[in-house]
C-alpha positions as CSV (number, residue, x, y, z in Angstrom):
1,M,0.0,0.0,0.0
2,I,1.3,3.5,-0.9
3,E,1.5,5.9,2.0
4,V,0.0,9.3,1.3
5,V,2.1,12.1,2.8
6,K,0.4,15.3,3.6
7,V,2.2,18.5,2.6
8,L,1.6,22.1,3.2
9,S,-1.2,23.8,1.2
10,V,-0.5,26.6,-1.2
11,K,-1.9,29.1,1.3
12,E,0.4,27.8,4.1
13,K,3.4,28.0,1.8
14,C,2.5,31.6,0.8
15,E,2.1,32.5,4.5
16,I,5.6,31.2,5.2
17,M,7.1,33.2,2.4
18,C,5.3,36.3,3.5
19,H,6.4,35.8,7.1
20,I,10.0,35.4,5.8
21,E,9.7,38.7,3.9
22,R,8.3,40.6,6.9
23,K,11.1,39.2,9.1
24,V,13.9,40.3,6.6
25,K,12.3,43.7,6.2
26,S,12.3,44.2,10.0
27,I,16.0,43.6,10.2
28,S,18.1,46.8,10.2
29,G,21.7,46.8,9.0
30,I,21.2,45.1,5.6
31,A,23.3,47.3,3.3
32,D,22.5,46.1,-0.2
33,S,20.5,43.7,-2.3
34,T,23.3,41.1,-2.2
35,E,23.2,40.9,1.6
36,E,19.4,41.0,1.6
37,E,19.3,38.0,-0.7
38,K,21.7,36.1,1.6
39,V,19.5,36.9,4.6
40,Y,16.4,35.7,2.8
41,E,18.2,32.5,1.9
42,D,19.5,32.0,5.5
43,V,16.0,32.5,7.0
44,Y,14.5,30.1,4.5
45,N,17.1,27.4,5.0
46,M,16.8,27.7,8.8
47,A,13.0,27.4,8.6
48,M,13.4,24.3,6.3
49,R,15.8,22.7,8.8
50,E,13.2,23.1,11.5
51,S,10.7,21.2,9.3
52,G,13.2,18.5,8.3
53,A,12.5,19.3,4.7
54,F,14.7,20.4,1.8
55,G,12.1,22.9,0.5
56,L,8.5,24.1,1.1
57,E,7.2,21.6,-1.4
58,Y,8.3,18.8,1.0
59,A,7.4,20.5,4.3
60,R,4.7,18.7,6.3
61,P,1.8,20.4,8.1
62,E,2.8,19.1,11.5
63,F,5.9,21.3,11.4
64,L,4.0,24.5,10.4
65,Y,4.2,26.0,14.0
66,A,8.0,25.1,14.2
67,I,8.6,26.8,10.9
68,H,6.9,30.1,12.0
69,E,8.6,29.9,15.4
70,A,12.0,29.6,13.7
71,I,11.3,32.6,11.5
72,D,10.1,34.6,14.5
73,T,13.2,33.9,16.5
74,Y,15.7,34.4,13.7
75,A,18.7,36.5,14.6
76,L,21.0,38.3,12.2
77,P,24.1,36.1,11.5
78,A,27.4,37.2,12.9
79,W,29.0,37.6,9.5
80,L,26.4,40.3,8.6
81,K,26.7,42.0,12.0
82,N,30.5,42.2,11.4
83,N,30.0,43.6,7.9
84,E,27.8,46.3,9.3
85,Q,30.4,47.2,11.9
86,R,33.1,47.4,9.3
87,R,31.0,49.7,7.1
88,K,30.5,52.1,10.1
89,E,34.2,52.1,10.8
90,Y,35.2,53.0,7.3
91,A,32.4,55.5,6.7
């Protein structure tokens, strides 16, 4: 018998992506679009690690809360904080 695995609905996937966007926009100190893209990727990858999935298409509904919690608690990585400090020193 084939096991049917439930995955997130399209609405749930959109909510996650919107949540990631809101989180990234709320972070100060992102200097340019390259750094912003890296932060988007970092938040997304961290959220997927919380769900045990490689991407949203494989994320399961039982991990929805953990995904949103991971996004909520995301902190700016040290490499980006260091970049911001260097920019201030050389400005």
